[in-house]
N, C-alpha and C positions, 0 to 999 in steps of 0.2 A: 706783235703778239697780243698786246692789250686790246687793240682794235678788233682782232679776230675773236677774242673771248667775248667782247661786248656784243658783236654780231651774233655769236652763238647763243649767248644768254638771252638776247632780245627775241631771237627766233624760238627759243625754248618757251619763253613766256607766251608768245603768240600761239604756239601749238597747244600749250596748256589751256589758254583762254578759249580756243576753238573747241577743244574736247569738253571743257566745262560747259560751253554753250550747248553742245549736243546733249550732254547728260541732263542739264537743267531742263531743256525743252522736252526730252523724252519722259522725264519723271513728273512733268507738269509744274515746274517751278514758276515763280513769279516773273513778271516782265522786268522788274528791277534787277533780279538776279541774272536774267538773260542779258540785260544791258551791261552788267559788270563783265560778264564773260566776253561779250562782243568788244567792249572797250579794251580789255587785255589783249584780245586777238589782234585788233587793228592797231592798237598802240605799240605792241611788240613788233609787228610787221613794219610799221612806219619807222620806228627807232632803228631797226636793223638796216633798213634801206638807207637811212641818213648816214649812219656810221660807215656803211660800206662805201657810199659815194664819196664821203669826205676823206676817209683814211686808207681805204684798200684799193681804190682804183688808181692805176699807175699814172704818174705825171707824164706829160708830153715828152717824147724822146728828143733829146738834144745831142747833136753830134759835135764833138770837139777833137782836136788833133790828138792822135794816139802817140804816146812816148814809149819807147822800148825800155823794158826793165832788165834787159840782158846785162849781166856784169854787175848789177847793183846788189849790194849786200843788204840783208834785212828787208827785202821786198816782201810785201804781204802775199801770202799764198791764198788762192781762191779755193774756198771750201765748196765742192759740188754738192755736198749733202744739204747745205742750207737752201739752195735753190729747189731741190727736190722736196724738202720739207714745206716750203712755201706753196708749191704747186699742190701738194697733197692737202694742205690746210684749206686752200681756196676751193678745191674740189669737194671737200667735205661740207664746207659752208654752202656751196652751190646746191648740193643735194639736200641739205637741211632747209634751205630756202624753198626749194621745189616742194618738199614735203609740207612745209608750213602753209604755202599757198594752196596746195591741194586740200589739206584738212580744213582750212578756212573757207574755201569754195564750197566744200561739202556741207559745212555748218551753215553757210548762208542759204544754200538750196533747200535744206531740210524743212524749214517752215512752209515751203510750197505745198507739202503734203496736207497741211491744214485746210487747203482750199477745197478738199473733198475730191471724189472721183469725177472723171469726165462725164458729162451728161449722156454721151452716146446718143441713143434714140429716145431718151426720156422726154424730150420736148415734143415728140411726135406720137407718143402713146400715152394712154391713161389706164386706169384700172379696169375699164370695161372689157369684158371677154364674152365670148359666145356662151349663152346659158346662164349668165349672171343675173340674178334677180334684182329688180329695182326696189330699194327700200327707202323709208323716210328717215328723218333724223334719229328716230328711236330704233333703227335697224329692223323695222317691221316691213315685210313684203307687201306689195300693193297689187290689188286687183282693179280692173277697169271700173267695176261698180263702186269702188271706194272713192272715186273722184266725182266731184259735182261738176255739172256742165259749166263751162267757162271758168272753171277753177284752175289754179296753178299751185304746184307743190315742188319744193326742192328735194331731189332724190339723189341717191348715191348707189354705187355698186355694193351688193351685200358683202359685209366684212370690211368696207372701206369708207364708213361714214365719216364725214368731215374732210375727206381728201380734196384739196382745193382744185386740182386739175380735172377731177371727175365729177364735180358738182353739176347737176343737170336740172333743167326746168321741165317738169311734166305738166302738160296742159291737155284738158279734154274739151274738144269742140265737136260740132256736128260733122260726121264724116262727109256729108254732101257738100260742106263748105270748103273742104280742103282742095287746094290746087297745087299739090306738091310737084317738084321736078320729076321728070320721067324716071320710072323704076323705083320710086319711093313710096308709092301708095300703100304697099304692104307693110311699110315701116310704122304705120300709125293704126294699130288694131283698135277697132271700136271707137275711132276718133281720138285716141290718145296719141299725142305727138310730143316728142322730147327733143330739146335742144341744149347744147352746152351753155352753161350760165356765164362762161368767161367771154367777155366782150372781145370781138375781133379787132377793135381799135387799139386799146391800151391795156387790156387784160382786167378791167374792172368787172365786178359782178353785175350782171344784168338783173336787177331786182324789182322792176316795176312792170305791171301788166294792165293794160287797158282792155278789159273784157269786151266792151261794146265794139271797139275797132279792131280787136284781135291783134294788138300791137304790144311788143316787148320794148321797154325803154331802159337804156343804161343811164343812171343818174349822173355819172361823171361828166360826160360830154354830149349827152342828149342823143346818142345814136339810137335809132328806132328801127325795129325789125318786124316784118309782116309774118305773123305766125302761120297763116293759112297758105302762104306761098314759100315755104321752106326757109323762113326767117330771113328773107331777103332784106337788106337795108334800104330804107326809103327816105331816111333823113339822118343828118349828122355825119361825122367823119369816118365811121366804119365803112370799109370798102368791100367787104365780102360777108356772106351770110353766116349766121351762127351754125356750126356743124350740127347735123341732125343725127340722133342716136337711132340706129335700126332696132326695132323691137318686134316681139311677138308675144302671144299668150301661151304659157306652157300647159302641160297636162293637168296641173292643179289649179289652173285659172289665174296664175300670177303673171305679171308683166316681167319679161326677161329680155336681155339684150341679145341681138344676133351677132354682135361683135363690137369692136371699138368704133369710135367716130371715123368716118371715111376720109377725113382730112384733119390736119393738126388743129387743135383748139387754140384760141387766143389770138394775139396780135398777128397781123399779116406780114411782119418782117421775118418770120420764120420761113424755112425752106418749103415752099409750097409744092415742089416737085416730088417730095417724099410721100409715099403712100404706106400707111401702117399695115402691118400684116393682119389678115382677118382672123377672128377667133382669138386664140390665146395659147 
């Protein structure tokens, strides 16, 4: 009886510790408080298992010769109620153990929600959408005439200034010098061409431009991209071009995107078979 009570008390402590852990986590309690709750939950569970194993598990069955009690006076009578009581007590403890394990498992899984939502297609899309204006760091829209020849400027989608995955390099060159891949000539109105600023090698910002050679350089690992030929890599570890942003000039004379980048930006270990939806 004492062992059964000890198991029940230990399991109750474990359940209380698990519930406390959940409450402390939800209300934003300290890590130390969460640690106390976890210690009570695990400690109570461990104590219950030890007591159960030592005191409540039946000993090995031993068979010995049976003697008849017939005719003996004062023979002890077997109380069937005691066996039923023992079975009921163990059944209750088993259910209590299952409940404690379930609550503890839920408490341990709960912090996984802090990891945030699944990325879904976030790695394959940026904030660029059809009709979105290109703006500078001050959220000012840009016309082709605002750019100097062979100049470079970091631009963003209007309303998303500073968004890392959408940062783009806008460069103005002579239209006659461009030798872009097939079907992309119209993406560079008046010689304005735009490429993702996120390096396709390791995701570093491509921040250097050699105007005379029309080359973009990533300072991290020296990957070098040919601006005139679709930002094709000509040196360094980058294995694929910087994605080009399709653009046009709207009715007010401002540069706008025709859609998102045609392929995922950044490192090449992402799924290159995925094609972003056009527009938005």
